[in-house]
N, C-alpha and C positions, 0 to 999 in steps of 0.2 A: 351621653352628652346633649345637655337639654336646649342649651343658648345657639344662638348662632351670629350675634352680635360681639365685637372685643371685649364689651363690659360685661357681657354675662359669663364669657368664660372667666375671663379673670375673677371673678367674683366667685366662679364654680371653684376654682382651681387656688383660692389664695395670693393669687400674683399680681403686683402694681402696671402699673403703665410702663413706667419706668423700668421694670423686670422684663416686660417686652421688649423695650425698647434696647436694651442691652443685649436680651437676647437674639436681635436678630442683625445688629451691630456688629456681635460676634461671628455669624455666620455669612453674613452677608455678600462676601467674597467668595463663596462658596460655589460649585459645580452650579448650582442653578441660575448664577448670575446673568449668566449669556443669554438664559433662555427666557428668562418674564422679568419684566421690570418690579419697584419695589413694592407698586400697587397691587401686582398682581397676585405678589407672591406672600403677600401680608396676609390673608388669609391662610394662606397655608402653614404658616407660620406659627401663625396661633393654634390649630391644630396640632403641628409640633410641637408647641410649648405644650398644652395641654396634656399631651400626650407624656412630657416630661415631667412636669408635676406630679400628674398620677403614680410615675412610675418611683418618686420621690417619694413621692408618701408612703407607697410598700416598703420603701428601703430602709422608713425609720427605725430604730431599733429602741425595748422598751425593756427598761429594768425593774426585775422587783427580789425585792427581799421575804425571804422565808426563816420564819422562825418556829417553835415547838408546837406552835398555836395556829400556825396557816401564816399568809400575809402580813408583813410587818412594816413601817417607816423607819424602824430604828434600827441601823445596819450595826448596831453592835450586839444586838439578841438576833441577830440571824445565824440560821446555822448555813446557809446557802442561799443561793440566789438565780435565777431564769432570766435568760436573755428573749425576747421574743422578735421576729420579723412577719411582717405579713408579705408572705408568696403568692395570695391572689387573692380574691373577693371570698373561698371559703378555705383556706390553708395557711396557716402560721406555722412560722418554724420554731420550734424552741429546744434551748440548749441548758441543761443544769449546771450549775457549778459550785466547787464548795468554796469556802470562805478564801480558801488559799488561791482561789481564781485555776481550780485545776479543774479539766470540763468532767463530767460525771456521768450523763446520758444526752443524746440529742436524739429530737425525730421531729413529727409533724402531728400540729393540730387541728380539730375543725373550728376550735373558738379562738378570739383573741384572750379568754380568759386562762388558756392550757388547760382547760378538764378534762377535753375529749380527745383523747391519742389516737390519730388515724392515722396508719402510714407504716413506714419503714423506722423502727427503732435501733439505737446503738448503746448497750450500756456499757461503763467500763469498770476495770479492777484494777488493783494493785499488786504487787508483787516486791519482795528482794531481788534484786538482780543476781546476788549469791546464789539463790532458790536455782535459777534454770540453768537446762541443763549447757553444759560448753559449748560456742558457737553458736546459739542463738542471737538471733537479731535483733536488739533493744535499742531504746530509746529512753534515756535517765531522764525524768521531770525532777528528781532531786540526788542529791548524790545518796548512790544505790536503791534507788526507787524508780521500777518501772511500771509505765500505765500500759494496760494492754486491751485488747475487746475482749469484753467476757461474756455476753450476751448481745444476741442480735433475733429479734423477731417484727411481725408487724401486726400495727393493729387494726381494727375496723370496726368502726364507733363506739369505740370504747372497748373494745374486747378483744381478744389475744386469738389471731385465727392465723394457719398454716404454719409453718414451721420454726421452731424457738430452737439456735444451736446454743449451748454455754459452749465458753473455749477456757484452755487451760494459759498459762500466762507463757510459755512458751507458741501459743497459737497451735496447740494439737486441740483435736475436738474432744469433750469428756461427753455431753448427751446432747439427743436430740428428741424433741419434745414437738407431735402435732397436736394444733389446737382447732376447734370450731367454737364458736361464740363462746370463748371463756372456757371451756371445758377440754381436758383432754381426749381426743377423738382422734384416732389414727395409731401410726408409725411411733415408735418409742427404739433408741436403740443408747447402750454406753458401750464408749470407747476404750482400746489398752493405749493407756497414753503414749507409749512407743512406737507400735507396729500402726496404732491408727484402726486395727481390726474391730470387727464387732466381738463384745465380748456378753453382752444380753441382748435379745430382739425381742418385741411382740408389740401387740396393738390395747390399746385403750378405748373401750364407749364408755362414754359422758364421767369422765374419771374414775372409771372402773376398768385395771385390768382382764381382757376376754379371751378365750382363747388357746394356742400353744404361744408360748414363752418358751425361749430356745436358750441357754446357756451354753456358748462357743469356746472351741478352741482356738488355739493360734490361726491353725490353717482352717478352720472354717468349719471346721467338723461340729458334730452337736452333741454336747456331754450330759447335757441331761433338758429333758422338755418338761415343762410343768403346764398343766391344763387348768386353766382360770374360768370360774364361772361367779360374774357377779363378785369379783375381786378377788376371791377366794382357791386356793389351791384346790381342785379335787383329784386333782391324781397326776403323778411322778412317775417319768421314764426313763431310766438310766441310757444313755447312748452306747454303742459297742467302744472300747477302748480300742484307738488306732496306735497310740503309743508304746513301744518296745522299752521295757526296765523304768527306771533304774535299777540295776541288781548289782550285789557284790561280786570280786572275784575269790576265786575257792582259798586265797592266804590272807583274805580281810579277817575272817574270824579267827585263823592261828593266830596271826601278828596282836590283836586285843588279846585274847587270852593268856599268849605268854607274856605279855608287858604288864596287865593286872595282875598276876599269879607273882611277879616278883615284888609287888608294892602291897599285895596283900598280907592281910594277919590273922591268927588264927580267931581272932575275934570278930572279922568283918564281915560285916552282911548287910547287902544291899540291894534293893530292886529298883533297877533306874531303867527309862526310857529316853534314848538320842534321839532329837531332830536334828535333821542338816541340812542346809543347802547344798547343792549339787552342783558343779560349772559341768561346761559343755566336755572338758576333759576327763570327767568321772573323778576329779578330788572335792573331799567333804570340806566344807567351809561354813562356820558362824556356828558351830553348833550350840543348843539348849540342850542340856540335861537336866531331870527331875526325876523325882522318885525317892524314896524310904532309903533312909542311910547314906543320904549323900551328907559329904563333908565338905568346906571348902577346899581339903587339901585335896581329896579325892576329886571332885569337881574343875582342879587346875591341872592333876596332873592326866586325867581322861581329854581336857581339852589338847593337852600336849600329844598325846598319844594317836587322837585324831587325826589333830593335824599332820601328823608323819606315817599314816595309814598307807596302804596301797590305795590306789584309785580303784572308783566301782565303776562298771558298765555304765556309759550317762543315761538318760533318757532320748530313746531316738524316734523319729519320727519319719516313717518308711515314705510319708508320700512326697517330702521333701530331700529327704537322704541325707537331714541334717541332723545334729545330736542337737540338745535344746537342756535349759536349765531346769533342775527339778528339785525335788526334795527325796532324800532318804532318812527311813526310821528303822530301828531297831531297839533292840532291851539289850541291856547285861544285867545278870542276877549272879549276885559276888555271894559264896557262902564259904567260911574262913578259906580253904586253901581251892577251892575250886571256882571257876569261871564259865557261866553261859552264855553265850551270844545268839541271839535267834533274830530271823527276820519277817 
């Protein structure tokens, strides 16, 4: 504040004499009235008015449209628009919207032209509500469409720094990346969408994977260790299996062989591989059958036979003492009247 006289302040902040009088008249019955007379309060009110005018200047919003080639004054050619507000002398808040007025991103910048991001940023994504798990808390922005926080992170002088996290539509984490001056430096993690346990973990140095990277199981056990140097795998170490199974019961092979013998013919030849999901009760589901000699009729019959087959011993985790979902694989060889099942 460089001026001390009433006229100087008014000139600096763009207010008129009548503005000052209206401002004073609006608050002259306030609690200061018993303490000071009008003349004594006038300088104080001038100071208050100057602060008011300054804050009002910060609160003004600016809207700029952007087309494929940058800023444009023609909103009909715009693909999005930005609304900015000055928060302080060196901070501008910017929000990016689509032309349908849906918020796309929000963050703070160092300049009024919003070219140097500096501070925390949030980026938004969109999914169909029908694709989200039952019970997910949602707020539709259009019929069947949900907006969600897709990515969060911080900029420093226009460069990514610190942890950046990517999210799925249901709010679960997908990945965590660590940055320093726009380069990946530090911890990286990817997550199981349901349990949110870490699936893959390692470290970057200047955008390149370095050192030990771990592929992890549901209970945090190391399945595989990859040793990286300068972004390339130089060694792979398999972890010790901690799960038991899955494995077929004794009567499974007999059941498959007997049922295939009933439908096989002297000219039937097939060499098949069967991959099935296996649930926590050991039931084989969603079989996928491939191989030579497979016909549509044989495929349909095999699916029917497998759906009624005796359950396997399911995948078991001794650490948690729980059955897990897994995969079961076996082969079937049919030659005339002979059927051979191998695991």
